[in-house]
C-alpha positions in Angstrom: -9.7 -1.2 -28.9 -8.4 -3.4 -25.8 -4.5 -4.4 -26.4 -4.0 -6.3 -22.9 -4.2 -5.9 -18.9 -2.4 -2.7 -18.0 -2.4 -3.5 -14.2 -3.9 -5.0 -11.6 -3.9 -2.8 -8.0 -3.9 -4.5 -4.4 -4.8 -2.2 -1.1 -2.7 -3.8 1.0 -2.8 -4.1 5.0 1.1 -3.2 5.0 2.9 -1.6 1.8 6.4 -2.5 3.3 5.9 -6.1 3.9 4.3 -6.5 0.5 6.7 -4.9 -1.3 9.4 -7.5 -0.1 6.9 -10.1 -0.6 6.5 -9.4 -4.6 9.6 -7.9 -5.2 12.2 -10.2 -2.9 10.7 -13.1 -2.4 9.0 -13.5 -6.3 11.9 -11.2 -8.0 9.9 -8.2 -9.4 10.8 -5.0 -10.2 9.5 -1.9 -9.1 8.7 0.3 -11.8 7.5 3.7 -9.7 6.7 4.5 -6.9 3.9 7.7 -5.6 4.9 9.9 -2.4 2.8 12.7 -0.8 3.8 16.2 0.0 6.1 15.2 2.8 7.8 12.6 0.6 6.1 9.3 2.3 5.6 6.3 0.0 2.0 5.9 -0.6 1.6 3.5 -3.5 3.9 1.7 -5.9 3.8 0.2 -9.4 5.8 -3.2 -9.5 6.8 -4.5 -13.1 5.6 -8.0 -13.9 6.9 -8.2 -17.3 6.2 -6.7 -20.7 4.1 -3.7 -20.2 2.3 -5.4 -17.1 2.0 -3.8 -13.6 1.0 -4.6 -10.1 -0.1 -1.7 -8.3 0.0 -1.6 -4.5 -1.8 0.8 -2.1 -1.4 1.2 1.8 -5.1 0.6 3.4 -7.5 -1.6 4.8 -9.5 -4.3 2.2 -13.3 -3.5 1.7 -14.1 -7.1 1.3 -13.1 -10.4 2.4 -12.0 -13.1 -0.6 -15.4 -14.6 0.2 -17.3 -11.2 -0.5 -16.0 -10.7 -3.8 -16.0 -12.4 -7.5 -12.2 -12.0 -7.7 -10.8 -15.3 -7.5 -7.0 -15.1 -8.3 -3.8 -13.7 -9.8 -1.8 -15.9 -12.5 1.6 -15.3 -13.2 3.4 -17.3 -15.8 7.0 -18.6 -14.7 9.2 -20.0 -17.1 10.0 -23.3 -14.9 7.7 -24.8 -12.5 10.2 -27.1 -10.5 12.5 -24.6 -10.2 10.5 -21.7 -9.6 9.0 -23.8 -6.6 12.6 -24.5 -4.8 13.5 -21.1 -5.1 10.2 -20.0 -3.4 10.5 -22.8 -0.7 14.3 -21.2 0.2 13.0 -17.6 0.2 10.2 -19.2 2.7 7.3 -18.6 0.5 5.0 -22.1 0.6 3.9 -23.6 -2.7 1.4 -26.0 -3.2 2.5 -29.3 -5.3 2.9 -28.7 -9.1 -0.1 -29.9 -11.0 -0.7 -30.2 -14.8 -4.5 -30.1 -15.2 -5.7 -31.8 -17.8 -8.5 -28.8 -19.0 -5.3 -26.5 -19.9 -2.5 -28.6 -20.3 -0.5 -26.3 -18.2 1.9 -26.6 -14.9 0.8 -24.9 -11.8 1.5 -23.8 -8.3 -0.2 -21.7 -5.8 0.9 -19.5 -3.4 -0.6 -16.7 -1.5 0.9 -13.0 -0.4 1.2 -11.2 2.5 -2.4 -10.2 2.5 -4.3 -13.6 1.7 -4.6 -12.5 -2.1 -4.1 -16.0 -3.8 -1.7 -16.5 -6.8 -1.4 -18.9 -9.2 1.8 -19.7 -10.7 1.4 -20.9 -14.2 4.0 -22.6 -16.6 3.0 -23.2 -20.4 4.2 -26.7 -22.1 3.8 -27.2 -25.6 0.5 -28.3 -25.7 -0.8 -25.8 -23.6 -4.3 -24.5 -24.9 -3.3 -21.0 -24.2 0.2 -21.3 -26.5 -2.4 -22.8 -29.1 -5.0 -20.6 -29.2 -2.5 -17.7 -29.8 -1.6 -19.5 -33.2 -4.9 -21.0 -34.7 -7.4 -18.0 -35.8 
């Protein structure tokens, strides 16, 4: 039945600014875009990895973060320290890396141009998520 998460869709205030953030700053790759009859860009799919995408469409978000149950997007990274250095060099502010006792994974936090919170998550050999994949 359900095999995974296909994509997360955001309505963004400025499509070009958001594409720059997700592609140029985070290093994700555009997969394909949507264009109207005049050839104008109206949306884009950005490849996160595997078969996972972020979909962006321009518009005015209908709710503030305080009015929705959405909390954050979490993206897996290979090395938390290297990721922080690379993002900071590109002008992306990050929180200090922390390793919560709950899941035993490293994390840092950033926000996209529309204020959506993004957790950057690095698994460790003790991460409960990885252990859950190997136990049945």
